Each structure stands twice: as C-alpha cells, then as structure tokens.
C-alpha positions in Angstrom: -17.8 -3.4 -1.9 -15.3 -0.3 -2.3 -16.6 2.6 -4.0 -14.8 4.2 -7.1 -13.7 7.8 -6.2 -13.2 10.4 -8.9 -12.7 13.9 -7.8 -9.5 15.2 -9.4 -8.0 14.8 -12.7 -5.6 12.0 -11.3 -8.6 10.2 -9.9 -7.3 10.5 -6.3 -9.0 12.0 -3.2 -6.4 13.9 -1.2 -6.4 13.3 2.6 -4.2 15.6 5.0 -3.3 13.8 8.2 -2.0 15.8 11.1 -0.4 14.7 14.4 1.7 16.5 17.1 4.0 13.4 17.4 7.2 12.8 15.6 6.0 10.9 12.4 9.2 8.6 12.6 7.9 6.7 15.6 4.1 7.0 15.3 3.2 3.8 13.8 -0.5 4.0 13.9 -0.5 7.1 11.7 2.1 5.7 9.4 0.2 2.4 9.2 -3.2 4.1 8.4 -1.4 6.3 5.9 0.0 3.3 4.0 -3.3 1.6 4.0 -5.1 4.5 2.5 -2.5 4.9 -0.2 -2.8 1.4 -1.1 -6.6 1.8 -1.6 -5.9 4.8 -4.0 -5.9 7.8 -1.8 -3.4 10.5 -2.1 -2.2 11.1 1.8 -0.1 14.1 3.0 1.2 13.4 6.4 2.0 16.4 8.8 3.9 16.0 11.9 5.5 18.3 14.5 8.8 18.4 12.7 7.2 19.4 9.5 6.1 22.8 10.8 9.3 24.6 12.3 8.0 25.2 15.7 9.8 27.4 18.2 8.1 26.0 21.2 8.3 22.3 22.3 6.3 22.0 25.6 3.2 23.5 27.2 0.3 25.5 25.9 2.8 27.5 23.7 3.5 24.3 21.8 -0.2 23.5 21.2 -1.1 27.1 20.2 1.9 27.5 17.8 1.3 24.1 16.5 -2.4 24.5 15.7 -1.7 28.0 14.3 0.9 26.7 11.7 -1.1 23.7 11.1 -4.0 25.8 10.1 -2.0 27.8 7.6 -0.5 24.7 6.2 -3.8 23.0 5.7 -5.3 26.1 4.1 -2.4 26.0 1.5 -3.1 22.5 0.6 -5.7 21.3 -1.8 -7.2 18.7 0.4 -10.6 17.0 0.1 -10.5 15.4 3.6 -8.8 16.7 6.8 -7.7 13.9 9.2 -7.1 15.0 12.8 -5.1 12.4 14.8 -6.0 13.2 18.6 -7.7 16.3 20.3 -4.5 18.3 20.2 -4.7 18.6 16.5 -8.5 19.0 16.2 -8.9 22.9 16.6 -6.9 23.6 13.3 -8.1 20.7 11.5 -11.8 21.8 12.3 -11.1 25.3 11.2 -9.3 24.4 8.0 -12.2 22.0 7.1 -14.8 24.6 7.9 -13.2 27.4 5.9 -12.5 25.2 2.8 -15.7 23.3 3.2 -13.9 20.0 3.4 -14.7 16.8 5.4 -13.2 16.2 8.7 -12.1 13.0 10.4 -11.1 12.5 14.0 -9.0 9.6 14.8 -8.6 9.4 18.6 -5.7 7.5 19.8 -6.5 8.0 23.6 -8.9 9.8 25.8 -6.7 13.2 25.5 -8.0 15.1 28.6 -7.4 12.0 30.8 -3.6 11.5 29.9 -1.7 11.5 33.2 0.0 14.7 32.5 -3.6 16.5 32.6 -5.3 14.4 35.3 -4.3 16.7 38.1 -4.3 19.8 36.3 -8.0 20.5 36.4 -8.1 23.9 34.5 -6.2 22.7 31.5 -8.2 19.5 31.5 -11.3 21.5 31.5 -10.2 23.4 28.4 -9.4 20.1 26.4 -12.8 18.7 27.5 -14.8 21.8 26.2 -12.7 21.6 22.8 -13.8 18.0 22.5 -17.4 18.8 23.7 -17.7 21.4 20.9 -15.9 19.8 17.9 -16.5 16.0 18.2 -20.1 16.2 17.4 -19.1 18.5 14.3 -16.8 15.9 12.8 -17.9 14.0 9.7 -16.6 10.7 11.1 -14.8 9.6 14.2 -12.7 6.3 14.9 -10.6 5.3 18.0 -8.3 2.4 19.1 -10.7 0.2 21.3 -14.3 -0.4 22.4 -13.7 1.1 26.0 -12.5 4.4 24.5 -15.5 4.2 21.9 -17.9 3.6 24.7 -16.6 6.6 26.7 -17.1 8.9 24.0 -20.5 7.7 23.3 -21.6 8.1 26.9 -19.9 11.4 27.3 -20.5 13.3 24.0 -23.1 11.1 22.3 -20.5 10.6 19.4 -20.4 7.1 17.8 -16.7 6.1 17.0 -15.6 3.2 14.8 -13.0 1.0 16.5 -9.7 0.4 14.5 -7.4 -1.5 16.9 -3.7 -0.9 17.1 -2.4 -3.9 15.4 0.8 -4.9 13.5 0.3 -4.8 9.8 2.9 -7.7 9.4 1.8 -11.1 9.6 3.9 -13.5 11.6 5.4 -15.0 8.5 6.8 -11.6 7.3 8.0 -10.5 10.9 12.0 -9.9 10.5 14.4 -12.2 11.9 16.0 -10.9 15.2 18.9 -8.5 14.5 21.6 -9.6 16.9 23.6 -6.1 16.0 21.0 -4.1 17.9 22.0 -5.7 21.3 25.3 -7.0 22.7 25.1 -10.9 23.1 24.3 -11.8 26.8 23.3 -15.1 28.6 20.6 -12.9 30.5 16.9 -13.2 29.6 15.9 -9.9 27.9 12.9 -8.0 29.3 11.9 -5.5 26.6 10.0 -2.2 27.3 9.3 -0.5 23.9 7.4 2.9 23.9 7.3 6.3 25.4 9.4 6.8 28.5 6.7 9.1 30.2 5.0 9.3 33.6 3.0 6.2 34.6 4.5 3.8 32.1 6.2 1.5 34.6 9.8 1.7 33.4 10.9 2.6 37.1 9.2 -0.7 38.2 11.2 -2.7 35.8 14.4 -1.0 36.9 13.7 -1.9 40.6 12.6 -5.4 39.8 15.9 -6.2 38.4 17.3 -6.4 41.9 15.3 -9.6 42.4 15.4 -10.8 38.7 19.2 -11.3 38.7 19.2 -13.4 35.6 17.5 -10.7 33.4 18.5 -7.7 31.7 16.1 -4.7 30.8 16.1 -3.1 27.3 14.2 0.2 27.0 13.5 1.2 23.4 12.1 4.6 23.2 12.2 8.2 24.5 9.9 10.7 26.3 9.5 13.5 28.7 11.1 11.5 31.5 13.9 9.7 29.5 16.8 11.6 31.0 15.4 11.3 34.5 14.8 7.5 34.0 18.3 7.1 32.7 19.8 8.8 35.9 17.6 6.7 38.1 18.9 3.5 36.5 22.5 4.7 36.6 22.3 4.9 40.4 21.3 1.3 40.8 24.2 -1.2 41.4 22.7 -3.4 38.8 22.8 -0.6 36.1 25.1 -2.7 34.0 22.0 -4.9 33.2 20.0 -2.0 31.9 20.2 -0.9 28.3 18.8 2.2 26.7 18.4 2.2 22.9 16.7 5.5 22.7 14.4 6.1 19.5 14.4 3.4 17.1 13.0 3.5 13.6 9.9 1.1 13.1 12.0 -1.4 11.0 14.7 -1.6 13.7 12.1 -2.0 16.5 10.4 -4.8 14.6 14.0 -6.5 14.3 14.5 -6.0 18.1 11.1 -7.4 19.4 11.7 -11.1 18.5 14.8 -11.0 20.7 13.0 -10.4 23.9 12.1 -13.3 26.3 9.3 -11.1 28.0 7.5 -8.1 26.5 6.6 -5.7 29.2 3.5 -3.4 29.0 2.9 -1.7 32.3 0.8 1.3 33.0 -0.3 2.8 36.2 -4.0 3.4 36.7 -3.6 7.1 36.3 -6.8 8.5 34.6 -9.2 6.9 32.1 -6.7 7.2 29.3 -4.4 4.6 30.7 -7.2 2.6 32.4 -8.7 1.8 29.0 -5.4 1.8 27.0 -4.7 -0.9 24.3 -1.1 -0.1 23.4 0.6 -0.9 20.1 3.1 -3.2 21.7 0.3 -5.8 22.7 -0.2 -6.5 18.9 3.7 -6.2 18.3 4.4 -8.8 20.9 1.7 -11.1 19.7 2.9 -10.8 16.1 6.4 -11.6 17.0 5.5 -14.5 19.4 6.8 -12.9 22.5 4.8 -13.7 25.7 4.1 -10.6 27.7 3.6 -9.2 31.2 0.9 -6.6 31.4 -0.9 -4.5 34.1 -4.4 -5.5 35.3 -6.3 -2.9 33.2 -9.4 -3.9 31.2 -8.3 -3.8 27.4 -4.7 -5.2 27.9 -5.5 -7.5 30.4 -8.4 -9.0 28.5 -6.2 -9.9 25.6 -3.7 -11.7 27.7 -6.3 -13.6 29.7 -8.4 -14.5 26.5 -5.6 -16.0 24.5 -3.1 -16.9 27.1 -0.3 -15.0 25.6 1.4 -13.8 28.9 0.7 -12.9 32.5 -1.2 -10.2 34.3 0.4 -8.5 37.2 -1.5 -9.1 40.6 -2.9 -5.5 41.5 -3.3 -6.6 45.0 0.4 -6.9 45.4 3.2 -4.3 45.6 3.6 -3.3 42.0 7.4 -4.3 41.8 6.8 -7.6 43.7 3.8 -8.3 41.3 5.9 -7.6 38.3 8.7 -9.9 39.4 6.2 -12.8 40.1 4.5 -12.4 36.7 7.8 -12.4 34.8 9.0 -15.6 36.7 5.5 -17.2 35.7 6.3 -16.2 32.1 9.9 -17.5 32.2 9.0 -20.8 34.0 6.8 -21.9 30.9 8.1 -23.2 27.8 6.4 -21.2 24.9 5.9 -22.3 21.4 5.0 -19.8 18.3 2.0 -21.7 18.0 0.7 -20.5 21.4 0.1 -17.1 19.6 -1.9 -18.3 16.7 -5.3 -17.7 18.2 -4.5 -14.2 19.2 -3.1 -13.5 15.7 -6.1 -14.6 14.0 -8.1 -12.2 16.1 -5.5 -9.3 15.9 -5.6 -9.4 12.1 -4.9 -6.1 10.4 -6.7 -7.3 7.4 -10.0 -7.0 9.3 -9.0 -3.6 11.0 -8.0 -2.1 7.7 -11.5 -2.8 6.1 -12.8 -0.7 9.1 -10.4 2.1 8.5 -11.2 2.0 4.7 -15.0 2.0 5.5 -14.5 5.4 7.4 -12.6 7.0 4.7 -14.9 5.6 2.0 -18.0 7.0 3.8 -16.6 10.4 3.9 -15.2 10.2 0.3 -18.8 9.5 -1.0 -20.1 12.5 0.9 -17.5 14.6 -0.7 -18.3 13.2 -4.1 -21.9 13.7 -3.6 -21.5 17.3 -2.8 -19.1 17.9 -5.8 -21.7 16.6 -8.2 -24.4 18.9 -6.9 
C-alpha cells in the first residue's frame, strides 16, 4: 500500500535528481522522474547542461560539476536528494548533510569499473574511496541488476534494491516504424543504439559488414569515440552501408528500433562494469519485438538464453567472426512477435516501478517522521 505524504502546503515531496549526462538521452533518469511525478512527487532534474560548465572532460569536469551542483542543490528547497551514479554523489551527499535531507543513490553501473578507469589505477582508487565512505551513509540505494547489487553488498556491505532498465512502453503502445528516419533499402538493418564509447563493439560491427554483404549497419548515438569511429568506417570499402544518425531524442529512437532486423548489444569484457551490464537496449529490443545479438556476459546473455529472443556471440571465437555467425543465425530464423511475449511479461515496467516507488516511499516516510517530531 502506498503512503500518503504531506510535507508541504501543496502536499508534494520535492526530489532533486542529479546526473552528469545529457538529460535528453538518459532514459533511465527520465523514466524514473516520470514515474515519481505520476505518484505525486515534485521532481527536479539537473543534468550537465543545466549547470553551465566550462570543463567537459577529465577531473576538472567532475570537480566543477560537483561544485556547481552543490550550490544549486543548496538553493533548492528539496526534501530528498537523488544521486544518479557515483560521479554525482559527493555534491548530493554534502547538500543532503548540510540541509539535513534524505539521500538516495541510484547506481546505473559500477562506476570505478568503467573501461575508461580500469587501467587508471590512481583515479579508480579515488572513486572507490568515495564509494567506500559515502555509500553506507545513503538513506537508500538502488541499482540496475542483481549482479551489480551483489557486488556492492560484498564490497561495501550495502544492500541495493534492483530496478531494471526496462522500457516503460508496453508492446501495444510501441510506435510504428518511422520510415523517414532512414533511407529505404533492400539490405537488412543491424541496429546499434547507445553510446559510441570504448569497448562497445561498434568497430566489430563495422568489420563484420565485410562478410555480411546483405546488411547495413545503423549507429544511433554519440560518445567519446564517435568521430574516431566514423573516420574508421569511412576508411572501409563498404562504408556506403554504414549510417551514423548521431544523437536521437527518445521518441525518435523508439520509432527507429522496430525498423531493425537485428539489434546489436556488444560489450567487451573490460572491467566488472561491462561484465555485469544489463543495458537499456535489451529491454528496448524486447519491447519492440526485435531479435538481438549479445555478448556472452552474465546479465545480457541470461536474458537471451532464458527467453530465446536472439543469439549469444560465441566467446571462444574471434569476436568479429563470432558476431557474423550470430547475426546469420538470427537472420536464418523466422521471427514472430509472439516470440517475445514471455520476455515482455518478465521485463514489465509495472513491476519495476513498484520497486522504485517503494524506495521513494521508504525515504519519504523517514522525512515525514522527522518533520513531525
């Protein structure tokens, strides 16, 4: 049963949700904010573009972001501060402590284990120390999958609720494919959607097109290696079969997804963050009825194997050859929309959002109790 929350004259509890990403493309944060608003919370979203930052990379970015975020949070009349990932946690914790507010940590990943930090031992150690000190001091914690939750429980003794990355749209509400997004083509569309960053496997897909002559690759997203990856693609004789769409708004991405013949979810096993990853696009492809090819990593491979919604790349083979063979296996099968029904029943946002609201309500009741003392 949901609790009735009355802390302010308008009857709403105010939550400030902070993230270092561009909010336009961070669907998990926007999905959580929309769910909390529907439940009666007043939610303020703060992203990197809201803070007028001078620095965009390296330690200067994180230092400036947290400094500006802290002052922004101190000016806002919030009841709950909601940190999305470890890189927002210092400012969120300090603001919550100074204003005597409640603090929620939503870990989208194992931040010190991202590929960009795995080999930077001193920097990685700094983020681990931040987590070691701050995570046990949060009033509530949640994350994206059980593997990440188990990791944090073992390392820090912190229990995290699991709210998976799942599309909030049921299949009946998924948009019809928007043919205006892509030029018509007799080629089968292999779709990669997500950040073009280190270890994401976009280069594998580019190389695989040499053997997949009846396919085209569509890349929807940007990232640290976007320009470098485009240049790499342009150097291939088959570059005319590679389309880079750049950053797409969520509604356009939802219209693009059903156009794919195969969804690509490849990650290199570079650190525990990727090893335990359960990306948004797994749920997106399931919701849209698009079979996928995934890396043989625990969380994503488990979904594909359990529900039969695609193929897993054979990790004993060369990564490009393994990708080619997995794509062929998907394309050789006739797929029906009903093939995804069991996975959709499991990956149901209605169940996930109840877990999200349980976290918010638990913290809200703590706030209400303290106000009434």
